[in-house]
TORNUKE-223089 format. One record per residue: residue number from 1; y, z, x of N, C-alpha, C, CB in turn; chain. Coordinates in steps of 0.001 Angstrom, whole numbers. Last residue first. Glycine has a CB too. Layout:
{NUM,{Y,Z,X},{Y,Z,X},{Y,Z,X},{Y,Z,X},'A'}
...
***
This chain:
{155,{-34487,-5370,2906},{-35355,-6536,2462},{-36819,-6351,2904},{-34805,-7900,3060},'A'}
{154,{-32072,-3198,1886},{-33335,-3387,2677},{-34132,-4406,2091},{-34155,-2144,2781},'A'}
{153,{-28812,-2416,2084},{-29718,-3394,1475},{-30871,-3530,2461},{-28999,-4806,1182},'A'}
{152,{-26926,-859,3379},{-27887,-196,2616},{-28908,-1084,1919},{-27216,596,1668},'A'}
{151,{-25246,-2694,4653},{-26251,-1880,5494},{-27253,-1195,4634},{-25537,-794,6362},'A'}
{150,{-24980,-5901,3105},{-24649,-4457,2980},{-25724,-3807,3947},{-24739,-3880,1356},'A'}
{149,{-24651,-8690,5406},{-25282,-7992,4259},{-24975,-6521,4259},{-26788,-8186,4274},'A'}
{148,{-22821,-9113,7332},{-23357,-10298,6631},{-24042,-9806,5321},{-24397,-11108,7567},'A'}
{147,{-20086,-6727,7136},{-21366,-7229,7686},{-21949,-8363,6791},{-22403,-6047,7808},'A'}
{146,{-16576,-7326,7438},{-17721,-6982,6620},{-19084,-7497,7219},{-17509,-7555,5215},'A'}
{145,{-13823,-5910,8939},{-14903,-6904,9084},{-16125,-6489,8226},{-15319,-7049,10600},'A'}
{144,{-10689,-5469,7462},{-11951,-4857,7742},{-12953,-6029,7978},{-12401,-3886,6555},'A'}
{143,{-8370,-6582,6762},{-8605,-6336,8164},{-9909,-5890,8528},{-7722,-5422,8636},'A'}
{142,{-8413,-6537,3966},{-8262,-7824,4788},{-8569,-7707,6200},{-6896,-8347,4711},'A'}
{141,{-8546,-3961,3223},{-9772,-4672,3275},{-9578,-6048,3907},{-10353,-4790,1899},'A'}
{140,{-6711,-1560,4960},{-6607,-2817,4183},{-7993,-3517,4387},{-5333,-3768,4689},'A'}
{139,{-6575,1746,4729},{-7388,713,5408},{-7322,-527,4511},{-8916,1196,5651},'A'}
{138,{-4467,4489,4988},{-4715,3312,4436},{-5596,2425,5286},{-3512,2717,4139},'A'}
{137,{-3689,7746,4198},{-4364,6903,5328},{-4890,5614,4659},{-5640,7731,6082},'A'}
{136,{-1617,10332,4048},{-2011,9072,3347},{-2393,8180,4386},{-901,8444,2462},'A'}
{135,{-1087,13810,3493},{-1647,12781,4360},{-1955,11532,3405},{-3002,13338,5146},'A'}
{134,{161,15380,1752},{248,15865,3162},{-332,14736,4128},{-589,17276,3335},'A'}
{133,{2181,14878,-1053},{1096,14291,-210},{1306,14985,1238},{1202,12565,-147},'A'}
{132,{2505,17715,-3394},{3099,16662,-2495},{1906,16073,-1638},{4299,17303,-1512},'A'}
{131,{1506,19904,-4617},{2243,18913,-5497},{2828,17768,-4687},{3399,19617,-6280},'A'}
{130,{338,21520,-2568},{1680,21890,-3307},{2270,20930,-4044},{2694,22296,-2451},'A'}
{129,{-984,18713,-1084},{-829,20109,-977},{499,20491,-1648},{-888,20553,493},'A'}
{128,{-3478,16087,-862},{-2240,16718,-1392},{-2255,18108,-1023},{-2093,16586,-2900},'A'}
{127,{-4477,13260,840},{-4536,14663,677},{-3319,15224,135},{-4838,15290,1890},'A'}
{126,{-6084,10027,408},{-5013,10825,308},{-5325,12368,226},{-4288,10374,-813},'A'}
{125,{-7083,6930,1496},{-7564,8400,1360},{-6227,9229,1415},{-8673,8877,2631},'A'}
{124,{-7172,3842,189},{-6386,4861,736},{-6957,6123,526},{-5103,4843,244},'A'}
{123,{-7857,339,448},{-8417,1644,140},{-7508,2678,781},{-9900,1780,648},'A'}
{122,{-7081,-2885,-827},{-6926,-1742,177},{-7746,-546,-426},{-5292,-1315,419},'A'}
{121,{-6209,-6311,-1414},{-7051,-5193,-1615},{-6969,-4163,-546},{-8389,-5629,-1748},'A'}
{120,{-3769,-8228,-2372},{-4009,-7346,-1240},{-4831,-6157,-1568},{-2747,-6900,-675},'A'}
{119,{-3250,-11658,-3394},{-3835,-10389,-3689},{-4043,-9523,-2449},{-5122,-10595,-4387},'A'}
{118,{-601,-13686,-4170},{-1412,-13189,-3013},{-1882,-11815,-3437},{-570,-13132,-1615},'A'}
{117,{534,-16660,-5522},{110,-15333,-5819},{-856,-14877,-4668},{-576,-15277,-7245},'A'}
{116,{3488,-18584,-6010},{2234,-18298,-5267},{1861,-16834,-5381},{2376,-18681,-3776},'A'}
{115,{4606,-20875,-8499},{4710,-19542,-7850},{3371,-19358,-7160},{5027,-18337,-8906},'A'}
{114,{4076,-23425,-9273},{5458,-23039,-9103},{5661,-21719,-8412},{6109,-22996,-10398},'A'}
{113,{1228,-24875,-7349},{1814,-24018,-8474},{3307,-23616,-8112},{896,-22646,-8702},'A'}
{112,{1171,-28225,-6429},{1189,-26799,-5981},{1791,-26038,-7172},{2061,-26570,-4591},'A'}
{111,{1572,-30881,-6976},{490,-30219,-7733},{405,-28795,-7385},{-841,-30870,-7485},'A'}
{110,{4995,-31983,-7757},{3965,-31404,-6752},{2748,-30775,-7551},{4675,-30224,-5783},'A'}
{109,{6915,-32759,-9397},{5698,-33646,-9346},{4696,-33005,-8340},{6088,-35179,-8889},'A'}
{108,{9814,-31855,-7535},{9227,-32187,-8744},{7866,-33033,-8558},{10262,-32940,-9558},'A'}
{107,{9265,-29780,-4384},{9898,-30802,-5343},{9126,-31068,-6535},{10114,-32111,-4685},'A'}
{106,{8450,-27799,-2852},{7853,-29144,-2562},{8372,-30190,-3424},{6383,-29130,-2702},'A'}
{105,{9230,-25381,-3872},{9839,-25849,-2509},{9362,-27203,-2150},{9466,-24876,-1319},'A'}
{104,{7810,-25282,-6335},{9199,-25448,-6298},{9868,-26018,-4949},{9745,-24158,-6609},'A'}
{103,{5217,-24645,-5471},{5579,-25978,-5806},{6983,-26308,-5956},{4974,-26314,-6936},'A'}
{102,{6297,-21974,-3540},{5172,-22784,-4019},{5569,-24207,-4280},{4593,-22193,-5270},'A'}
{101,{7934,-19053,-3854},{7728,-20150,-2952},{6369,-20774,-3367},{7753,-19672,-1420},'A'}
{100,{8081,-16762,-5434},{8613,-18037,-5976},{8286,-19244,-5098},{10125,-17939,-6142},'A'}
{99,{5218,-14810,-5433},{6447,-15233,-4685},{6781,-16532,-5352},{6235,-15395,-3053},'A'}
{98,{3522,-11769,-5986},{3845,-13186,-6394},{5214,-13386,-5683},{3922,-13425,-8103},'A'}
{97,{796,-9700,-5503},{2048,-10108,-5056},{2328,-11547,-5583},{2108,-10018,-3533},'A'}
{96,{-1308,-7306,-6590},{-1021,-8698,-6756},{502,-8976,-6495},{-1443,-9147,-8181},'A'}
{95,{-3415,-4990,-5180},{-2075,-5281,-5453},{-1841,-6726,-5462},{-1212,-4634,-4516},'A'}
{94,{-5802,-2923,-5659},{-5722,-4356,-5710},{-4304,-4734,-6125},{-6779,-4942,-6680},'A'}
{93,{-7241,-52,-4250},{-6035,-742,-4761},{-6215,-2252,-4561},{-4723,-232,-4026},'A'}
{92,{-8750,3080,-4653},{-8975,1622,-4353},{-7905,867,-5009},{-10370,1102,-4836},'A'}
{91,{-8106,6248,-3368},{-7703,5109,-4341},{-8080,3766,-3747},{-6113,5113,-4649},'A'}
{90,{-9355,9496,-3189},{-9370,8146,-2696},{-8958,7150,-3712},{-10686,7809,-2201},'A'}
{89,{-8348,12792,-2628},{-8633,11768,-3461},{-8567,10399,-2780},{-7760,11845,-4568},'A'}
{88,{-8230,16343,-2123},{-8573,14930,-1470},{-8906,14026,-2624},{-9883,14973,-382},'A'}
{87,{-7999,18675,-3452},{-6893,18219,-2722},{-6992,16901,-2154},{-6619,19080,-1739},'A'}
{86,{-10484,19365,-4382},{-9479,18972,-5378},{-8115,18467,-4739},{-9205,20188,-6306},'A'}
{85,{-13279,18258,-3109},{-12130,18904,-2676},{-10962,18537,-3698},{-11816,18491,-1193},'A'}
{84,{-15074,16310,-4130},{-15409,17726,-4400},{-14194,18643,-3914},{-16803,18130,-3635},'A'}
{83,{-12672,13862,-5519},{-13724,14336,-4613},{-14037,15773,-4907},{-13312,14175,-3145},'A'}
{82,{-11893,11088,-7583},{-11749,12497,-7172},{-12944,12710,-6289},{-11695,13543,-8416},'A'}
{81,{-10230,7939,-7266},{-11579,8758,-7262},{-11331,10206,-6849},{-12674,8115,-6227},'A'}
{80,{-8493,5623,-9057},{-8376,6782,-8392},{-9636,7658,-8524},{-7199,7446,-8853},'A'}
{79,{-7972,2251,-8824},{-8809,3265,-9340},{-8780,4470,-8390},{-10225,2734,-9541},'A'}
{78,{-5495,-254,-9809},{-6048,757,-8800},{-6955,1718,-9642},{-4811,1616,-7997},'A'}
{77,{-4105,-3502,-9849},{-4980,-2382,-10383},{-5197,-1428,-9345},{-6334,-2859,-10901},'A'}
{76,{-2053,-6126,-10989},{-2419,-5164,-10045},{-3187,-4089,-10660},{-1275,-4645,-9377},'A'}
{75,{-1003,-7544,-13107},{-2241,-8149,-12477},{-2667,-7135,-11372},{-1952,-9683,-11835},'A'}
{74,{1207,-6192,-13953},{216,-6522,-15004},{-1067,-6968,-14343},{748,-7637,-15971},'A'}
{73,{2914,-6143,-11726},{2238,-4779,-12182},{1007,-5070,-13198},{3405,-3773,-12985},'A'}
{72,{3287,-7904,-8995},{2956,-8143,-10432},{2175,-6984,-11023},{2138,-9445,-10598},'A'}
{71,{5686,-7305,-6722},{4494,-6904,-7266},{4285,-7274,-8752},{4394,-5512,-7077},'A'}
{70,{7180,-10163,-5067},{7302,-8944,-5885},{5887,-8640,-6391},{8351,-9128,-7103},'A'}
{69,{8496,-11643,-2179},{7369,-11430,-2934},{7705,-10127,-3865},{6089,-11254,-1963},'A'}
{68,{10536,-12381,-422},{10827,-12524,-1859},{9579,-12275,-2725},{11386,-13932,-2144},'A'}
{67,{11951,-10803,2171},{10490,-11078,1597},{10727,-11164,114},{9324,-9845,1962},'A'}
{66,{14179,-9962,3198},{14042,-11288,2903},{12746,-11784,2276},{14265,-11946,4035},'A'}
{65,{13590,-7310,3855},{14588,-7561,2786},{14466,-9041,2305},{16074,-7260,3317},'A'}
{64,{12249,-6260,5966},{11564,-7156,5070},{12421,-7460,3805},{10210,-6549,4676},'A'}
{63,{14067,-4545,7220},{13502,-5814,8021},{12816,-6718,6941},{12331,-5370,9270},'A'}
{62,{14291,-2677,5216},{15413,-3488,5702},{14949,-4795,6341},{16233,-2692,6706},'A'}
{61,{11724,-1598,5207},{12210,-2139,3951},{13462,-3066,4284},{12593,-935,2924},'A'}
{60,{11784,-527,7851},{10862,-1484,7459},{11263,-2274,6236},{9620,-852,7249},'A'}
{59,{13764,1424,7650},{13942,365,8499},{13050,-885,8180},{13710,848,9832},'A'}
{58,{12702,3136,5669},{13935,2410,5413},{14157,1301,6302},{15058,3269,5490},'A'}
{57,{10357,3921,7140},{10256,3024,6005},{11493,2340,5601},{9771,3726,4893},'A'}
{56,{11613,5402,9217},{10877,4241,9542},{10601,3338,8433},{9687,4598,10127},'A'}
{55,{13041,7514,7659},{13723,6588,8571},{12952,5345,8861},{14024,7259,9841},'A'}
{54,{10937,8709,6178},{12151,8121,5514},{12889,7127,6460},{13150,9280,5075},'A'}
{53,{9208,9393,8132},{8649,8601,7158},{9905,7893,6571},{7784,9438,6112},'A'}
{52,{10722,11306,9535},{10319,10069,10235},{9818,9018,9265},{9233,10366,11271},'A'}
{51,{11156,13197,7527},{12247,12454,8011},{11801,11198,8753},{13074,13308,8876},'A'}
{50,{8430,14222,7141},{9215,13522,5950},{10318,12723,6555},{9866,14599,4862},'A'}
{49,{5879,13588,9496},{7061,14226,9108},{7829,13492,8048},{7878,14430,10253},'A'}
{48,{4859,10748,11282},{4658,12163,11081},{5922,12865,10641},{4143,12787,12329},'A'}
{47,{3292,7595,10993},{4620,8388,10814},{4218,9763,10566},{5563,7861,9597},'A'}
{46,{1703,4908,12303},{1626,6339,12000},{2973,6946,12038},{715,7059,12957},'A'}
{45,{2334,2127,12167},{960,2498,12097},{854,4021,11830},{233,2094,13397},'A'}
{44,{4765,319,10308},{4454,1337,11111},{3046,1688,11068},{5230,2391,10818},'A'}
{43,{5071,-3281,10277},{4675,-2009,9478},{4288,-962,10374},{3507,-2239,8494},'A'}
{42,{5299,-5131,12294},{6545,-4718,11516},{6255,-3452,10819},{7004,-5805,10460},'A'}
{41,{3473,-4204,15290},{3755,-5105,14122},{4922,-4440,13371},{2437,-5305,13144},'A'}
{40,{2492,-2559,17274},{3776,-3172,17601},{4142,-4119,16338},{3677,-4023,19049},'A'}
{39,{-822,-2914,16314},{249,-2197,17166},{1425,-3042,17437},{-311,-1748,18521},'A'}
{38,{-1733,-3891,13065},{-1527,-4153,14555},{-484,-3438,15100},{-1272,-5528,14862},'A'}
{37,{-3282,-1649,11077},{-2293,-2444,11228},{-2090,-2686,12798},{-1135,-1878,10510},'A'}
{36,{-5294,365,10770},{-5755,-960,11016},{-4537,-1977,11111},{-6747,-1363,9890},'A'}
{35,{-3986,2747,10218},{-4507,2703,11559},{-5018,1143,11784},{-5740,3852,11740},'A'}
{34,{-1446,4002,8823},{-2241,2767,8469},{-2799,2218,9884},{-1259,1591,7650},'A'}
{33,{-360,7057,7582},{-958,6443,8623},{-1680,5135,8087},{-1892,7426,9307},'A'}
{32,{1805,9613,7200},{1522,8311,6639},{984,7404,7805},{2833,7692,5949},'A'}
{31,{1893,13110,6842},{1536,11899,7782},{1192,10727,6897},{254,12218,8793},'A'}
{30,{4063,15970,6444},{3156,14853,6048},{2928,13771,6987},{3625,14254,4892},'A'}
{29,{5595,18127,6766},{4778,17795,7949},{3889,16583,7543},{3881,19068,8436},'A'}
{28,{6731,18418,4286},{7726,18303,5407},{6845,17875,6699},{8575,19793,5652},'A'}
{27,{4819,16219,2136},{5205,17508,2578},{6030,17406,3766},{4059,18350,2830},'A'}
{26,{6071,13354,277},{5251,13995,1308},{5777,15408,1680},{5209,13101,2564},'A'}
{25,{7872,12486,-1416},{6530,12631,-2063},{5754,13432,-1008},{5796,11163,-2442},'A'}
{24,{10040,11939,-1},{10074,13101,-826},{8714,13404,-1357},{11043,12931,-1935},'A'}
{23,{9526,9303,1043},{9362,10377,1939},{9326,11784,1162},{10509,10319,2980},'A'}
{22,{9929,7805,-1321},{8690,7871,-721},{8481,9117,195},{8500,6646,17},'A'}
{21,{12692,8192,-1746},{11741,8686,-2715},{10368,8677,-2122},{11779,7869,-3986},'A'}
{20,{13608,7041,644},{13936,8349,252},{12877,8878,-640},{15255,8394,-397},'A'}
{19,{12634,4216,421},{12285,5144,1500},{12546,6632,1182},{13053,4768,2729},'A'}
{18,{11980,2223,-2025},{12864,3414,-1947},{12271,4452,-927},{13027,4081,-3400},'A'}
{17,{10740,-28,-3012},{11177,45,-1649},{12212,1149,-1436},{11733,-1278,-1227},'A'}
{16,{9464,-81,-5425},{10978,-211,-5446},{11575,-152,-4084},{11619,892,-6293},'A'}
{15,{6899,235,-4517},{7222,-1005,-5307},{8756,-1226,-5271},{6705,-876,-6842},'A'}
{14,{7007,2798,-3394},{6685,1669,-2634},{7129,406,-3120},{5383,1605,-2469},'A'}
{13,{7592,4368,-5613},{8508,4300,-4431},{8238,3219,-3610},{8462,5470,-3615},'A'}
{12,{5306,3828,-7163},{6744,3421,-7639},{7682,3384,-6461},{7342,4458,-8738},'A'}
{11,{3289,5051,-5621},{3323,3519,-5800},{4690,3102,-6267},{2231,3008,-6861},'A'}
{10,{4109,7659,-5730},{3963,7072,-4407},{3995,5559,-4600},{2629,7548,-3692},'A'}
{9,{3904,8253,-8393},{5209,8281,-7787},{5267,7517,-6434},{5626,9716,-7592},'A'}
{8,{1130,7906,-8669},{1986,7030,-9414},{3444,7065,-8853},{1956,7425,-10901},'A'}
{7,{219,10068,-7096},{-32,8648,-6692},{919,7725,-7462},{-1543,8229,-6969},'A'}
{6,{1105,12329,-8562},{1480,12071,-7044},{1422,10648,-6801},{503,12798,-5994},'A'}
{5,{-424,11797,-10884},{1053,11827,-10954},{1634,11669,-9568},{1560,13148,-11597},'A'}
{4,{-2992,12254,-9716},{-2637,10969,-10423},{-1136,10820,-10419},{-3183,10937,-11920},'A'}
{3,{-2905,14850,-8864},{-2985,13863,-7950},{-2629,12498,-8534},{-4286,13878,-7384},'A'}
{2,{-248,16655,-10738},{-1719,16227,-10428},{-1695,15162,-9383},{-2500,15660,-11736},'A'}
{1,{1865,19318,-10052},{1723,17975,-10303},{250,17566,-9886},{2825,17184,-9552},'A'}
***
């Protein structure tokens, strides 16, 4: 299985909130890590092993069952970058979530849109082994602090 195919399965499992399918994408000793997520938050920071990934993500999906956001596939994008190591790839992700909460909750005549859209940019470093993910490490750009000007810009 190619890295592109692995990632597409990974995305589908997440979009459908299928913890079992998500866990099956990982090697038995795989690691799912989101180090920039707040400690003690609802999304797990680090999960090790297929079974821990399955259990923790099932619990997360259950806790977020009332989240009415859906992924707008047409407005979401990702770019997969290869590296010199064929088992390592980087994905830039711009996920567009939509929610029916918006103008509808404020009644007729509201200037607010009927649906609310939220974009979630992120970057993910992934390692594959034997057609499965052995490591998935995500950094959400919303949590990254950006310098006032790029470090490479010399004036």
